[in-house]
C-alpha positions as CSV (number, residue, x, y, z in Angstrom):
1,M,27.2,11.9,48.6
2,I,30.3,9.9,47.8
3,V,32.3,8.9,50.9
4,T,36.0,9.1,50.3
5,P,38.9,8.9,52.8
6,H,38.8,12.7,53.0
7,R,35.0,12.8,53.6
8,K,34.4,9.9,56.0
9,I,31.3,10.0,58.1
10,F,31.7,9.1,61.8
11,C,28.9,7.9,64.1
12,A,29.0,8.3,67.9
13,V,28.5,5.0,69.7
14,D,27.7,5.7,73.3
15,T,25.8,2.8,74.9
16,P,26.8,0.8,78.0
17,D,25.6,-2.4,76.2
18,L,28.7,-4.0,74.6
19,T,26.7,-6.2,72.3
20,R,24.7,-3.3,71.0
21,A,27.8,-1.2,70.5
22,R,29.5,-4.1,68.6
23,D,26.4,-4.4,66.3
24,L,26.4,-0.7,65.6
25,A,30.2,-0.8,64.9
26,V,29.8,-3.6,62.4
27,M,26.9,-1.7,60.7
28,M,29.0,1.4,60.5
29,R,32.0,-0.5,59.2
30,D,29.9,-2.1,56.5
31,A,28.5,1.3,55.5
32,G,32.1,2.6,55.2
33,C,31.8,4.9,58.2
34,G,34.0,5.3,61.3
35,I,32.9,5.4,64.9
36,K,33.6,7.4,68.0
37,L,33.2,5.5,71.3
38,G,31.7,7.7,74.0
39,L,32.3,8.1,77.7
40,E,29.2,6.1,78.7
41,F,30.6,3.2,76.7
42,F,34.1,3.5,78.1
43,A,32.8,3.9,81.7
44,S,30.8,0.6,81.4
45,N,33.2,-1.4,79.3
46,G,36.7,0.0,79.8
47,A,39.7,-0.6,77.7
48,A,38.8,-4.2,77.1
49,G,35.5,-3.1,75.5
50,M,37.3,-0.7,73.3
51,R,39.7,-3.4,72.1
52,D,36.7,-5.6,71.4
53,I,35.1,-2.9,69.2
54,L,38.4,-2.1,67.4
55,R,38.8,-5.8,66.5
56,Q,35.3,-5.6,64.9
57,M,36.2,-2.5,63.0
58,K,39.6,-3.9,61.7
59,P,41.0,-0.5,61.2
60,D,43.9,0.2,58.8
61,R,44.8,3.0,61.1
62,L,43.2,4.8,64.0
63,E,41.7,8.2,63.5
64,D,42.3,11.0,66.1
């Protein structure tokens, strides 16, 4: 399957471990995939954790 902007695969990242989430985000970025951060991640890491992950992803734009 060819991944295009219209057929992007997203992976749910829902771990309280910021380091693990960061590693998963980088793996997904390198594979051309997007991520969805879950409630467990947010409850443990808050907005600061989300900003950290977004810096790793270096998105051109944020997906809804």
